[in-house]
Every structure is written in structure tokens, then in C-alpha cells.
C-alpha positions in Angstrom: 75.2 127.6 114.5 76.7 124.3 114.1 76.4 121.6 117.0 79.6 120.1 116.5 83.2 121.3 115.7 83.9 119.6 112.3 80.2 120.2 111.0 81.4 122.8 108.6 84.8 121.3 107.9 85.2 119.2 104.9 87.4 116.2 104.3 89.2 114.3 107.0 91.3 111.3 106.1 91.7 108.1 108.5 94.3 105.3 108.2 94.2 102.3 110.2 95.7 105.1 111.9 94.9 108.1 110.1 92.1 111.0 110.1 92.2 113.8 107.9 90.1 116.9 108.5 89.9 120.4 107.1 90.4 124.0 108.6 92.5 127.3 107.2 95.6 128.7 108.0 98.4 131.6 107.9 101.7 132.4 110.2 103.5 132.6 113.2 102.3 132.3 116.6 102.6 134.6 119.5 101.1 134.9 122.9 101.6 133.9 126.5 98.8 131.2 126.1 100.1 129.6 122.9 103.4 129.3 124.4 101.5 127.3 127.3 100.1 125.2 124.3 103.3 124.7 122.6 104.9 123.1 125.8 101.9 120.8 126.1 102.2 119.6 122.4 104.6 117.4 120.7 106.1 119.5 117.5 108.3 116.2 116.8 104.9 114.6 115.4 104.5 117.4 112.6 105.0 116.2 108.9 108.0 118.3 108.4 109.6 118.4 112.1 113.5 117.8 112.1 113.1 114.7 114.5 111.5 112.8 111.7 114.1 113.7 109.2 114.3 112.1 106.7 110.7 110.9 106.6 109.4 107.9 105.2 108.0 109.0 101.9 106.8 107.3 98.7 109.2 106.8 96.1 108.5 108.5 92.5 106.0 106.5 90.4 104.9 104.5 93.4 101.3 104.3 95.3 100.5 106.9 92.8 96.8 105.4 92.9 96.5 106.0 96.5 97.8 109.5 96.4 95.9 110.7 93.7 92.8 109.3 95.1 93.2 110.9 98.5 94.4 114.3 97.0 91.0 114.0 94.7 89.0 113.4 97.8 90.4 116.3 99.4 89.4 118.6 96.4 85.7 117.8 96.6 83.1 120.7 97.2 80.5 118.8 98.5 78.8 120.8 101.1 75.7 119.0 101.8 74.7 117.2 105.2 75.9 113.7 103.5 79.3 115.3 102.8 82.2 112.7 102.8 84.6 114.4 105.2 86.2 111.4 106.5 88.9 109.1 104.8 90.1 105.9 106.4 93.0 104.4 104.8 93.7 100.7 106.1 96.1 98.1 105.6 98.7 95.7 107.1 101.8 97.0 108.7 104.9 97.7 106.3 102.7 98.4 103.2 103.6 102.2 103.0 100.5 104.0 104.9 103.0 106.3 106.5 104.8 106.8 103.2 101.6 107.7 101.8 100.3 110.1 104.5 103.7 111.9 104.4 103.7 112.3 100.5 100.0 113.5 100.7 101.2 115.9 103.6 103.9 117.2 101.3 101.9 117.5 98.3 98.8 119.6 100.0 101.0 122.6 100.6 98.6 125.3 102.0 95.8 123.2 102.2 97.1 121.1 105.0 95.9 122.4 108.2 97.6 119.9 110.6 99.4 116.7 110.9 100.6 114.0 113.4 102.5 111.0 113.0 102.2 109.0 115.9 105.1 106.5 116.8 105.3 104.4 119.8 109.3 103.6 119.6 110.2 107.1 119.4 107.6 108.2 122.1 105.4 110.2 120.0 102.5 108.3 121.5 101.1 110.5 124.4 97.4 110.8 123.9 96.9 113.8 126.2 99.3 115.6 123.8 97.5 114.8 120.6 94.8 117.7 120.4 97.0 120.2 121.9 99.3 119.5 119.1 96.7 119.6 116.5 95.4 123.0 118.0 98.9 124.5 118.0 99.3 123.8 114.5 95.8 125.0 113.6 97.0 128.2 115.3 100.1 128.7 113.2 97.9 128.4 110.1 95.2 130.6 110.9 95.3 134.0 112.8 91.6 134.6 113.8 91.6 131.3 115.4 95.0 132.0 116.9 93.8 135.1 118.7 90.6 133.3 120.0 92.7 130.3 121.4 95.2 132.7 122.9 92.7 134.6 124.8 91.2 131.2 126.1 94.4 129.9 127.3 95.4 133.3 128.9 92.0 133.0 130.9 92.7 129.3 131.9 95.9 127.9 131.6 94.8 124.7 132.8 93.1 123.7 129.6 95.9 122.0 128.5 95.8 119.6 131.4 92.2 118.6 130.9 90.6 115.2 129.4 91.2 114.7 125.8 87.4 115.3 125.4 87.5 118.6 127.0 90.7 119.4 125.4 88.9 119.0 122.1 85.8 120.9 123.0 87.9 123.8 124.5 90.9 124.1 122.4 89.4 123.2 118.9 85.5 122.8 119.0 85.1 126.4 120.8 87.3 128.6 118.7 85.9 127.1 115.6 82.4 127.3 116.7 83.1 131.3 117.4 84.5 131.6 114.0 81.8 130.1 112.5 79.2 132.5 114.0 81.3 135.4 112.7 81.1 134.2 109.2 84.4 132.1 108.7 84.0 129.1 106.5 86.4 126.2 107.1 86.7 124.1 103.9 89.4 122.6 101.6 91.9 122.3 104.5 92.8 118.8 105.5 94.2 117.3 108.9 96.2 114.0 108.5 96.5 111.6 111.5 99.1 108.6 110.9 99.8 105.5 112.9 97.0 106.1 115.6 97.3 102.4 116.5 100.6 103.4 118.1 98.8 105.8 120.5 99.0 104.8 124.1 96.2 102.7 125.2 93.3 101.0 123.2 91.0 102.7 125.1 92.5 106.3 124.1 92.6 105.0 120.6 88.8 104.3 120.7 88.1 107.9 122.3 89.9 109.7 119.9 88.2 107.8 117.0 84.8 108.5 119.0 85.6 112.2 119.3 86.3 112.9 115.7 83.5 110.7 114.6 80.8 112.5 116.9 82.1 115.8 115.4 81.2 114.6 112.0 78.1 112.8 113.1 76.2 113.8 109.7 79.3 112.7 107.6 79.8 109.6 105.7 83.2 107.9 106.0 84.9 106.8 102.8 87.1 103.9 103.0 90.3 102.8 101.3 92.3 99.5 101.7 95.7 98.9 100.6 96.0 95.3 99.7 99.3 92.9 99.3 99.2 91.5 95.9 101.8 90.7 93.1 100.6 93.8 91.3 102.8 95.6 93.8 105.9 94.0 92.5 106.6 96.6 90.0 106.8 99.3 92.3 108.9 97.5 94.6 111.2 96.4 91.7 111.6 100.2 90.6 112.2 101.3 94.3 114.7 98.7 94.9 116.8 99.1 91.6 116.7 103.1 92.0 118.1 102.4 95.8 120.6 99.8 94.7 121.6 102.3 91.9 122.5 105.0 94.4 124.3 102.5 96.4 126.5 101.6 93.4 127.4 105.2 92.5 128.1 106.0 96.2 130.6 103.1 96.5 131.9 103.2 93.0 130.6 99.7 92.3 130.9 97.7 89.1 127.5 97.5 87.1 128.1 93.6 87.4 127.6 93.8 91.3 124.0 93.3 91.0 122.4 91.0 88.5 118.5 91.0 87.4 118.1 87.7 88.8 119.4 89.2 92.2 116.7 92.0 91.9 114.1 89.6 91.4 115.0 87.6 94.5 115.2 90.7 96.8 111.4 91.5 95.3 110.3 88.1 96.4 111.9 88.5 99.8 110.0 91.9 100.3 106.5 90.0 99.5 105.1 93.3 99.0 106.1 95.2 102.1 107.9 98.5 101.4 109.4 98.4 104.9 111.3 95.5 104.1 112.7 97.0 100.9 113.5 100.2 102.8 115.3 98.3 105.5 117.1 96.2 103.0 118.6 99.3 101.0 119.6 100.8 104.4 121.2 97.5 105.5 123.2 97.2 102.1 124.3 100.7 102.0 125.5 100.8 105.7 129.2 100.6 106.3 130.4 97.2 106.9 133.9 95.4 106.7 132.1 93.3 103.9 131.0 96.2 102.0 127.5 96.5 100.0 128.6 93.2 97.9 128.8 91.3 101.1 125.7 92.6 102.8 124.0 91.9 99.5 125.1 88.3 99.5 123.9 88.1 102.9 120.4 89.0 102.2 120.3 86.8 99.2 121.3 84.0 101.4 118.1 84.3 103.1 116.2 83.6 99.7 117.9 80.2 99.8 116.9 79.5 103.5 113.4 80.9 102.9 112.0 79.5 99.6 114.3 76.2 99.7 113.4 75.1 103.1 116.7 74.9 104.5 116.0 77.1 107.4 112.5 77.4 109.2 111.2 80.8 110.1 110.7 81.7 113.8 106.7 82.2 113.3 105.7 81.7 109.8 102.0 82.4 110.7 102.8 86.0 111.5 102.1 88.8 109.0 105.6 90.2 109.1 107.4 86.8 109.0 109.3 87.6 106.1 110.5 90.8 108.0 111.2 88.8 110.9 113.6 86.8 109.0 115.4 89.8 107.9 115.6 91.5 111.4 116.9 88.2 112.5 119.7 88.4 110.1 120.8 92.2 111.1 120.8 91.1 114.6 122.9 88.1 113.9 125.5 90.5 112.3 126.1 92.0 115.8 129.3 90.3 117.4 128.5 87.9 120.2 130.6 90.1 122.9 128.6 93.0 122.0 125.3 91.7 121.7 124.3 91.6 125.4 125.0 95.3 125.6 123.3 96.1 122.4 120.2 94.3 123.9 120.3 96.2 127.3 120.7 99.4 125.4 117.4 98.8 123.2 115.8 97.8 126.2 116.3 100.6 128.1 115.4 102.5 125.1 111.9 101.0 125.6 111.6 101.5 129.3 113.5 104.8 130.1 111.3 108.1 130.4 112.1 110.0 126.9 113.0 113.6 126.0 109.9 114.3 124.0 110.5 112.7 120.7 113.0 109.9 121.5 114.9 108.3 124.4 118.2 110.2 125.6 121.0 108.1 124.5 123.6 109.5 126.5 121.6 109.3 130.0 121.2 105.9 128.9 124.8 105.1 128.3 125.9 106.8 131.4 123.8 104.3 133.6 124.9 101.5 131.8 128.6 102.6 132.2 129.3 103.3 128.7 130.9 106.1 127.1 129.6 107.9 123.7 132.0 106.0 121.7 130.8 102.7 123.1 127.2 103.4 122.6 127.7 104.2 119.0 129.8 101.2 118.4 127.0 99.1 120.0 124.3 100.5 117.8 125.4 102.4 114.9 127.9 99.8 113.5 125.5 97.1 112.7 122.0 98.6 113.3 122.1 101.4 111.0 119.2 99.9 108.8 116.5 99.9 111.7 117.7 103.0 113.9 119.7 106.3 113.8 121.3 108.4 116.4 120.6 112.1 115.9 121.2 115.3 117.8 118.3 117.4 118.9 118.4 120.9 120.3 115.7 121.0 123.0 114.3 124.7 123.9 116.7 124.8 127.0 119.9 123.2 127.8 122.4 121.4 125.6 121.7 119.4 122.5 120.6 115.9 123.2 121.8 113.0 121.3 118.8 110.7 120.8 117.9 107.3 119.3 115.2 107.3 116.6 113.8 104.2 114.9 112.6 104.0 111.5 109.7 101.8 111.8 107.9 100.1 115.0 108.0 96.6 113.5 111.8 96.3 114.5 111.0 96.7 118.5 107.8 94.6 118.0 109.9 92.0 116.7 112.6 92.2 119.9 109.8 92.2 122.4 108.1 89.3 121.0 110.0 86.1 122.0 108.0 83.7 119.6 109.5 85.9 117.1 113.0 86.7 118.0 114.0 83.8 120.0 117.2 84.0 121.7 117.6 87.6 120.2 114.6 88.9 122.3 115.0 91.6 124.6 113.7 89.3 127.5 117.1 88.0 127.8 118.5 91.6 128.7 115.8 92.1 131.6 117.8 90.7 134.4 121.3 92.2 133.2 119.7 95.6 133.1 117.7 95.4 136.1 121.2 94.5 138.1 123.2 97.6 136.1 120.6 100.3 136.9 120.4 99.0 140.6 124.1 99.2 140.7 124.1 102.8 139.3 121.4 103.8 141.6 123.3 102.3 144.7 126.3 104.2 144.1 124.3 107.4 143.5 122.6 106.9 147.1 126.1 106.4 148.7 127.5 109.4 147.4 124.3 111.5 147.9 124.5 110.0 151.8 128.0 111.3 152.1 126.7 114.8 150.8 123.7 115.1 153.2 123.2 113.4 156.4 119.8 115.0 156.7 117.0 112.6 156.0 114.5 115.2 155.3 116.7 116.8 152.9 117.9 113.9 150.6 115.4 114.2 147.9 117.1 113.6 144.7 116.6 116.4 142.1 118.3 114.7 139.0 116.2 114.0 136.4 118.6 111.4 135.3 118.4 109.6 138.7 114.5 109.8 138.6 114.6 108.5 135.0 116.7 105.5 136.0 114.8 105.0 139.0 111.3 104.9 136.9 113.0 102.6 134.3 113.9 100.0 137.0 110.4 100.2 138.4 108.7 99.7 134.8 111.3 96.6 134.4 110.3 95.1 137.6 106.5 95.4 136.9 106.6 94.1 133.2 108.7 91.2 133.3 108.6 88.1 135.7 110.8 88.7 139.1 110.4 85.4 140.8 113.7 83.9 139.8 115.6 87.3 139.9 117.2 86.7 143.3 119.8 89.4 142.9 117.1 91.9 142.1 114.7 91.0 145.0 117.5 91.2 147.4 118.6 94.5 146.2 114.9 96.1 146.2 115.0 94.7 149.8 118.0 96.7 150.9 117.6 99.8 148.7 117.3 103.2 150.2 114.0 104.4 148.5 114.0 107.6 150.9 116.7 109.1 148.7 114.6 108.5 145.5 111.6 110.4 147.1 111.2 113.9 145.8 108.8 116.3 147.1 105.6 116.3 144.7 107.3 113.8 142.3 104.8 111.6 140.5 106.7 108.8 138.7 104.0 107.6 136.2 104.3 104.0 137.3 101.2 102.3 139.1 103.3 100.5 142.0 100.3 98.3 142.8 101.5 96.2 140.0 104.9 96.0 141.5 103.3 94.6 144.7 101.2 91.8 142.6 104.5 90.9 140.7 106.9 90.7 143.9 106.6 87.0 145.1 104.7 86.7 148.3 107.5 85.6 150.1 109.3 88.8 149.6 106.5 91.2 149.8 107.1 92.0 153.7 110.5 93.2 153.1 109.9 94.9 149.6 106.4 96.2 149.2 103.1 95.9 151.4 100.2 97.6 152.3 100.5 100.4 154.6 99.2 99.6 158.0 96.9 96.9 157.0 95.2 95.4 160.1 96.0 91.8 160.7 92.5 90.7 162.0 90.2 93.1 160.2 89.2 92.3 156.7 90.6 94.4 154.1 87.0 95.5 153.1 86.6 97.5 156.2 89.6 99.7 155.2 88.3 101.4 152.1 90.8 104.3 152.0 94.2 102.0 152.4 94.0 99.9 149.3 96.1 102.4 147.5 98.9 102.9 150.0 102.0 101.1 150.4 105.0 100.8 152.3 108.1 100.6 150.0 111.5 99.2 151.2 112.8 98.1 154.6 114.4 99.5 157.5 115.4 103.5 157.4 115.1 103.8 153.9 111.5 103.0 153.6 108.7 105.2 151.9 105.2 105.5 151.6 103.7 105.0 147.9 100.6 106.5 147.3 99.0 105.1 144.0 96.8 107.5 142.1 96.2 105.7 138.9 97.5 105.1 135.5 98.1 108.7 134.2 99.8 110.0 137.5 101.2 106.8 138.9 102.5 106.7 142.2 104.1 109.4 144.3 106.8 108.6 147.2 106.4 110.3 150.6 108.7 109.9 153.6 107.1 108.0 156.5 106.5 109.4 159.8 109.5 108.5 162.1 108.0 106.9 165.1 105.4 104.0 165.2 103.1 106.1 167.1 103.2 109.0 164.7 102.9 106.2 161.7 99.8 104.9 163.7 98.0 108.4 163.8 99.1 109.0 160.1 97.3 105.9 159.3 93.8 106.8 160.9 94.0 110.1 159.7 94.6 108.7 156.0 91.8 106.1 156.8 89.1 108.6 158.1 90.1 111.3 155.5 90.2 113.7 158.6 92.9 116.6 158.7 96.3 115.7 160.3 97.2 118.3 163.0 100.0 120.7 161.8 102.3 119.4 164.4 102.4 116.8 167.2 104.9 117.1 170.0 103.6 114.5 172.4 101.1 111.6 172.0 99.5 110.8 175.2 97.6 107.7 174.6 96.0 105.3 172.0 93.6 102.9 173.1 90.4 101.1 172.3 87.3 102.1 174.3 84.7 99.8 173.2 83.4 97.2 170.3 82.7 100.1 167.9 84.9 103.0 168.7 88.4 103.7 168.4 89.3 106.7 170.3 92.9 108.5 170.3 93.8 112.0 171.8 96.8 114.1 170.9 99.1 115.9 173.5 100.3 119.4 173.5 101.5 120.6 170.0 102.4 124.4 170.4 104.9 125.0 173.0 103.2 125.8 176.4 99.8 126.0 174.7 97.5 123.0 175.6 96.4 121.6 172.5 94.5 118.5 172.0 92.2 116.6 169.6 89.8 114.0 169.9 89.1 112.0 166.7 86.3 108.9 167.1 86.5 106.7 164.2 84.0 103.9 163.6 85.9 100.8 162.3 83.9 97.7 162.9 82.6 95.2 165.8 85.8 93.1 165.4 87.9 96.2 166.6 87.5 95.0 170.2 89.2 91.5 169.2 92.1 93.4 167.6 95.4 91.9 169.1 98.3 93.0 167.0 99.0 95.6 164.2 101.1 94.1 161.1 104.4 95.6 161.0 105.2 98.5 158.7 
């Protein structure tokens, strides 16, 4: 019996981002357990998902050496202990690794067991859904594995919520191990993992590598590197020539519209980056008042700026500096009156909670006060070379209009002010925070009119919670010291309406506390019931409790960590009830189910804090005595800090 899941598997590919493993397959998935698995996976990350259509793939007669070597590696029938079952494909951004992975996935046919294509800007980056997705794809291709996995999940539906190490063991390793014991042999099957560097968190990236490497502990890792050399120019030239030929046919252009010299300049500009060439083709072919000829002239003008030194690049030391210059050209095509709105949409896209694969475009438009036509005008008219709007049909509800980016490098360019300069998303932060706060405030007022009961004002709208979470992330990720309007709005905001029973926001609000200037913390966010004269070291269990807001609209924030983030809870009404609540939390003692009267709270010695509760259930006398050891300095306690 093998000690590790992949011990009898053969051939696994890794590219800077990939891994490729082997297992076997057949058909459709049924079973309640596997439905839970599907709900916990990311179907959009598959090589043939509609969300990735059209996928990036290699142009005919390009990258053939790499593709042939990978396919030949996958066909090896080496079953020794030193079997090479792992392949790592490495190379700089933009050289076509994802296109190679996609082309190999399509070429493998039935030998492809599973594939996962990470993408940060398109929200295919959740490490907690990685192994569940791989397991689901394996189940669709292998009936015996599917039956074992479905039974395991029906017995314990919580398996999909375990850590990634446990997910791997329970969802992949255990079923495979059982099948091997029954005599099944897994060979000739390949798993492709692309873009691992776009997975959330370097720690998760490292853990995924370790989990797979440990399962292949006796295997040798083959290594393949893609370098950028002048040898690639011929492939780039052919790719550009064919693509521009399609533009010529589509627009009925004369053959003289593109000269051989023009083509050579485009090859020089691409500098070995296929992503540059692909973006150029989309840019020239997109609808424009100047037509393809005008778009081509704009790109060729970059050649003069770049190679004749008439215009410096933003950051020539960056490996994608050539692409940065082209992205600058694309953004400069946007009219100045539209550019601020476009930047706000792109920034919201990065920070708004997403529907599975991509951000929900219509929700973003509504929060910003835009119609669908205004959204399309701001994005599609000038940015078709870097993104597209597609309609996705979710499993439940109406179709969703979503934004899909062709490559992560575009949003990375906009996030880095040293590369994008005045076009950086940083310049949209303050206006976007203002727009979201204005929208949330209007929603709050309408909800207050609809319901006067503070206990029942919790907002159930996913759109509201999404906008609120986006606001919190923007206030954490960018400086806020000089943004006086946002600071005042955060002070006056009614957070009790944003409260939703049991709703975790996935945002660590202790980071918000750290980002708020000290002068404003007392009215925006502060530690819950911190004692003014007792050091924080004595209050071990209060470090992760904060009061958010000011006046009647304040709430209690419970911070659980990076995965779950922060949970908002309504504060007890009276100061005495808040005091009791604080000490119950501090000592981890159970709170009384109901407290009608509080008889007293007092300090009885230097080491003991004693408080008693009055009657709680009608005429039945009910009291509890809690004795809490705090510290010797309790007797010197003078005042409580305000909540």
C-alpha cells in the first residue's frame, strides 16, 4: 500500500505556476456529496470553462518545442522509484506559459485528469477551493473514485471546509489509496496547474507546493525554463502577421495598410513577450473612430518614443517595461472626462467581492450611480484589448454581467504607481470611497424609514454587504490620514444597519484600527472596553474586540483572523450591560440568558473584582456571583475608557 497519494501516479507538470499529475477518468457526476463538492469548487478554473472563453492558447507553429517536450514527458512509462512524475515549467511573465498549458490541456484529450488555471484579477485565486476543484474534476473522469468520494462526503459534509492539507488527504489521497488497494493503477493521466503565483498568499502557494512534493517524495522533478531570446522573433512575427491579416479581412483593408517595416517594428516592440503581441492585436482590431489604421499608427508611434529616446519609460528596469509603455498608450486613449470614472470602476473591480470567477459589473455600476450603457462606454470603448464584459449564468438567479481580464499584468500595472504614474488606481481611491459611502448612507436612510426597530435593521442585501466590504478594504489598503471626508463619514456612519446576524466580512478590522490616525480612533474604531489604568497585557482576551462607530450606530467587532475576518455584533444597550458583557468575554464565562436588573458592580479588594446580577426570570429570584482575578492594580482603578 503506498504511503502517499501520488506514489503510484505518473507525470505531474509545474510551471512557475504549474503542476501536472496523473490519474484516470470517465463521465458524469451524481450524488449529494459531490454536489457539496461542486459548490465548494471553482468550475471556472477548468481549461474548458465558459468563463475563460476564448482561452489563451498557442498560435499554430509557435512554442512547438515546449509543447512537444511536455507531451512526450507525459507519455513516459517509467514506473521506477525514481520516476519523473513532476514537471516545472518556469519563465518570466508574458512569454506564454498559460498558452502552453492551455494548448497541452487541449492536446491531451482523455489523458487530462484535471486542470486549474489561477487568475488573481478574475478571482480564480482561492486556495481553499483549489483541491476541492481538482477532486471534483477527478471525480468526473473516474467512476470508482467518484463513488468513494461521494460516500465520504455524505458521511461528513464538512470535509470541504477543512484546511488544504486535510482536503488533500480526505478528498484526494484517501480515495486514491483505497482504489490502489483494490488493484486500480493510476498512470498516463496528467493534472495541469497554471498560474500558482496568482494564488492568494505566498504561504498558501508554498503549502500547495509542499503538499504535492511530499506526495511525490521519491520522484525527481523535471525542470523546463522558457527564456526570452531573439530566436522567438520568428514565432512572434508569424503570430502578428496572421493576426493582422485577420484584421485586414474583417475590415476590408488594402494590402498596403501594413508594410514589412511596420511588422518588424511591432516585433521589436513585443521584445519576446507574446502577451504584448496579443494585446497589440486586440488593440488594433477593437472598434475605434480612427479605425485599425489609426490604432496601428498609434502603436508604431511607441517605436519612435522607445527606440529613438524621445520619451522615457516609467520604469525601464521593470521586466515588463515594454508592456507598461503599451498599457500607458491604451489608458491615454480614454478621454479625460471618462478616465476618472474608468479608474473608479477598475479599482472597485479589484476590491469588490466577486461572483465566483469575476466581479459583478452591474452591482459596481449601481453603487457608482452608473447605468449599464455608461459602464460599457467607460470600459468597452477603449479597453477591449485588456478586458471584456461577458454574461455568465449562475446556478441560481438571473444571468450576471461580469468583467474578465485577459492578463494579470494590466491590473498590476495600474496598482503600481511607479509604473503607471498619473494613470494609477491610487488616484481613484478617495473618489471611490466617497461614492461608496454616499451610496451606503442613502441605503441606510431608506432602511431606517422602513424599520424603526434597531434589533431588526440587519441588512440582508448581498449588494449592500459587498459595497460595505469594499469600503472597508479600501480604508485598510490605502492611506486615509489626509482623506478628511472619509474620516468624518466613518465617524457618523450607522454601522448597526450594516450588522447582519452571523455575517463574517472576510476583512481583518484590526488593520483598519492601525490605519486610522490616532486622533480619530476614539470616534471611529477603538478597543472594546480597554481599561484606562491597567496595562493591555492583563486583558488577554480583549485584544481582538473593537467598538466600531460612534453614538447609537456603533457595533462590536470581533476579529477572528485572515480567513473569516471580522464579525459585527450589536452592542448591549446600557453601560452596565456593556460592562457585564465585557467581563464575561474577558473571563470566557457564559453570559446569563437574560438580565433584568443589575444590582451592583463594585471592587472589593486589590485582587478581586466582584459583581452580582439581580433577578432574571419574572418573580423567580435569580443571581450569579462571578469572581474575576484581574491584577493588583484593580484597587487603583479610577475610570473606565468610553465605549
